[in-house]
C-alpha positions, 0 to 999 in steps of 0.5 A: 462367979460371973461370966462376961458373956461378951468375952466368953468363947464357950470353950468349956475350960472352965466346965472341965475343972469344976470341982462340984460340977456346977458349970453348964456350957451350951452352944450359946452361953455358961451357966454357973448354977447354985452350989458353986464354992467360988474356988477360982478354978474356973477363972483361972483356966479361962484363956480369955479372962471372962470369969470373975467375981461380982457383976460383970458390968461393974468396974469392981469385978475382980478377975484372976490373972493367968500366970504365964509358965 
């Protein structure tokens, strides 16, 4: 999982849903530590779509789309 720092608003939603507690949110950045299972929950709850698979500078980053209720 990768976090696009330019998009991230540091809300902490990702950290709250991580089942293995490997996401740290500080006042300046988000760090996804080793041990991530790539379940995708963090990406699904991100309100701005800043989390995805792959390199955020690449056009091949897969981002999850939030479903509208």
